[in-house]
C-alpha positions in Angstrom: 154.3 138.0 200.2 150.9 139.6 200.5 150.2 140.2 204.1 146.6 139.6 205.4 144.7 142.5 206.8 143.5 141.7 210.3 140.9 143.7 212.2 140.9 143.3 216.0 138.9 144.3 219.0 139.8 144.0 222.7 137.9 144.1 226.0 140.3 144.7 228.8 139.6 144.2 232.5 136.4 142.2 231.9 135.0 141.0 235.2 135.0 137.4 234.4 137.4 134.5 235.0 139.7 133.7 232.1 138.8 130.0 232.4 135.2 130.7 231.6 136.0 132.8 228.5 138.7 130.4 227.2 136.0 127.7 226.6 134.1 130.1 224.4 137.3 131.3 222.6 138.2 127.7 221.6 134.6 127.2 220.4 134.7 130.0 217.8 138.3 130.1 216.7 138.6 129.6 212.9 134.9 129.7 212.2 133.1 132.2 209.9 132.1 135.3 211.7 128.3 134.9 211.1 128.4 131.3 212.2 130.5 132.2 215.3 127.9 134.9 216.2 125.1 132.4 215.9 127.0 129.9 218.0 127.6 132.5 220.7 124.0 133.6 220.7 122.7 130.1 221.3 125.3 128.9 223.8 124.4 129.3 227.5 127.9 130.1 228.8 128.9 133.1 231.0 131.6 134.2 228.5 129.3 134.3 225.5 127.7 137.7 226.3 131.1 139.4 226.4 132.4 137.6 223.4 129.4 138.7 221.3 130.2 142.3 222.1 133.9 141.9 221.2 133.2 140.0 218.0 130.6 142.6 216.9 133.2 145.3 217.5 135.9 143.4 215.5 133.5 142.9 212.6 132.6 146.6 212.6 136.3 147.6 212.7 136.9 145.3 209.7 134.1 146.8 207.7 134.6 150.5 208.6 138.4 150.8 209.0 139.7 148.2 206.5 136.9 148.1 203.9 136.5 144.3 204.3 133.5 142.4 203.0 131.4 141.4 206.0 130.2 138.2 204.2 133.8 136.9 203.9 134.9 137.5 207.5 136.1 134.7 209.7 137.6 134.6 213.3 141.3 134.5 212.6 142.4 134.5 216.2 140.9 134.8 219.6 142.5 134.5 223.0 142.1 135.6 226.6 144.6 136.6 229.1 144.4 137.1 232.9 144.0 140.6 234.1 144.6 141.9 237.6 143.0 140.1 240.4 140.7 142.0 242.8 141.3 140.6 246.3 138.4 140.6 248.7 137.8 139.0 252.0 135.1 136.8 253.5 134.7 136.7 257.3 135.1 133.3 258.8 134.9 131.8 262.3 137.0 133.0 265.2 137.9 136.4 263.6 139.6 134.9 260.6 139.2 136.0 257.0 139.4 133.9 253.9 140.5 135.6 250.7 138.2 135.7 247.7 139.8 136.4 244.3 137.7 138.3 241.8 139.5 137.5 238.6 139.5 139.8 235.5 140.3 139.0 231.8 141.7 140.7 228.7 139.7 139.3 225.7 141.0 139.8 222.2 139.2 138.8 218.9 140.7 139.3 215.5 138.9 138.8 212.2 140.2 138.5 208.6 138.8 138.1 205.1 138.7 134.7 203.5 140.4 134.3 200.1 
């Protein structure tokens, strides 16, 4: 069995909720890298800005570290996991405090070469 070479890039502890990034992940999974980049650049979602950076990094890793052809690249896998939650407080009436969760994400994008 010939194993496929996969180049990946990660952005850990990104200060964005995993729910927001998951929408964008599902949108580009399995698409050609150039098409996925165009899709991200023209989509007004909060997670797109971070995904563009991670996808560019994965494409650069494929080209420079694995000698893959940039024209044949596609998004093999992309996923997001929850990182640690920063817990903050919001003052409320009668001396109480409500907790505000500042969520973080670990974003991973892997690209491979089409046959």
